[in-house]
C-alpha positions as CSV (number, residue, x, y, z in Angstrom):
1,M,22.1,-17.2,0.3
2,S,25.3,-18.3,-1.5
3,K,25.0,-20.8,-4.3
4,L,27.6,-23.0,-6.0
5,R,26.8,-24.3,-9.5
6,I,28.5,-27.6,-10.3
7,H,28.8,-28.4,-14.0
8,V,29.7,-31.9,-15.2
9,G,30.9,-32.6,-18.7
10,D,30.8,-29.0,-20.1
11,S,32.9,-28.3,-23.1
12,L,35.6,-25.7,-23.1
13,E,33.3,-23.7,-25.4
14,T,30.5,-23.7,-22.9
15,I,32.8,-22.8,-20.0
16,G,34.2,-19.9,-22.2
17,E,30.8,-18.6,-22.9
18,R,29.9,-18.6,-19.3
19,I,33.0,-16.6,-18.5
20,K,32.4,-14.2,-21.4
21,D,28.8,-13.6,-20.2
22,A,30.0,-12.8,-16.7
23,V,32.6,-10.4,-18.0
24,R,30.0,-8.7,-20.3
25,R,27.6,-8.3,-17.3
26,D,30.5,-6.9,-15.1
27,R,31.4,-4.3,-17.8
28,K,27.8,-3.2,-17.8
29,G,28.1,-2.5,-14.1
30,E,26.2,-5.5,-12.8
31,R,27.7,-7.0,-9.7
32,V,28.6,-10.5,-10.8
33,R,29.0,-12.8,-7.9
34,E,28.8,-16.4,-9.1
35,Y,30.5,-19.5,-8.1
36,H,31.1,-22.3,-10.5
37,L,32.9,-25.6,-10.3
38,T,33.3,-27.9,-13.3
39,F,34.1,-31.6,-13.4
40,D,35.1,-33.4,-16.5
41,S,32.9,-36.4,-15.7
42,F,30.3,-37.7,-13.3
43,E,32.8,-40.2,-12.1
44,T,35.2,-37.5,-11.1
45,L,32.4,-35.6,-9.3
46,A,31.4,-38.8,-7.5
47,K,35.0,-39.4,-6.4
48,V,35.3,-35.9,-4.9
49,L,31.9,-35.7,-3.5
50,S,31.3,-39.3,-2.2
51,P,28.4,-40.0,0.2
52,R,30.7,-39.7,3.3
53,R,32.1,-36.4,2.0
54,L,28.6,-35.1,1.3
55,E,27.7,-36.1,4.9
56,L,30.7,-34.2,6.2
57,L,29.9,-31.2,4.0
58,R,26.3,-31.0,5.3
59,Y,27.5,-31.3,8.9
60,V,30.0,-28.5,8.5
61,H,27.4,-26.3,6.9
62,K,25.3,-26.6,10.0
63,H,28.1,-26.8,12.5
64,P,31.4,-25.1,11.5
65,A,34.2,-27.0,13.2
66,A,37.0,-25.5,15.2
67,S,39.4,-28.0,13.8
68,I,39.6,-31.3,11.9
69,R,40.1,-33.1,15.2
70,A,36.9,-31.6,16.6
71,L,35.1,-32.5,13.4
72,A,36.3,-36.1,13.5
73,Q,35.1,-36.4,17.1
74,A,31.7,-34.9,16.3
75,L,31.2,-37.3,13.4
76,D,32.7,-40.3,15.3
77,R,35.1,-40.9,12.5
78,D,38.9,-41.6,12.2
79,Y,40.9,-38.4,12.2
80,R,43.1,-39.4,9.2
81,R,40.0,-40.1,7.0
82,V,38.3,-36.9,8.0
83,H,41.5,-35.0,7.3
84,D,41.7,-36.5,3.8
85,D,38.1,-35.7,3.2
86,V,38.5,-32.1,4.3
87,E,41.6,-31.7,2.1
88,A,39.8,-33.1,-0.9
89,L,36.7,-30.9,-0.4
90,T,38.9,-27.8,0.3
91,E,40.9,-28.4,-2.8
92,A,37.7,-28.6,-4.8
93,G,36.4,-25.4,-3.3
94,L,33.5,-27.0,-1.3
95,L,35.0,-26.2,2.1
96,E,37.1,-23.4,3.4
97,R,40.0,-23.4,5.9
98,A,41.7,-20.1,7.0
99,D,45.0,-21.8,7.9
100,E,46.3,-25.3,8.7
101,G,44.8,-26.5,12.0
102,T,42.1,-23.8,12.1
103,G,38.3,-23.9,11.6
104,V,36.5,-25.6,8.8
105,T,33.5,-23.9,7.2
106,A,31.1,-24.6,4.2
107,P,30.7,-21.4,2.3
108,F,27.6,-22.4,0.3
109,D,24.0,-22.8,1.3
110,V,23.0,-24.5,-2.0
111,I,24.8,-26.6,-4.5
112,E,23.1,-26.9,-7.9
113,T,24.4,-29.6,-10.2
114,R,24.1,-29.7,-14.0
115,I,25.2,-32.8,-15.9
116,A,25.7,-32.5,-19.6
117,L,24.7,-35.5,-21.7
């Protein structure tokens, strides 16, 4: 199972400590395979991972799509909007595309979110 940890509002110090900890563990010979994504605010997270985009992400996780066109048809949504959503989610690291015009996959089984107060 692959897990992505989303952090919201972490300080640069907290991010640095997380990186240093991973480097320390790697130097000790531990296989460090962690995926982290940090957003500066909840508002930014909500903009990137809107309800429609979360729906798309869940669908792709269960049904990898051969193309954006196939995904738009499966979701009964406008191609342009699905394309924009796939681009935003890919840029954030939540979806993967091998090349332009190719399949769309969701590489994570679980997304954990931590919001700093």
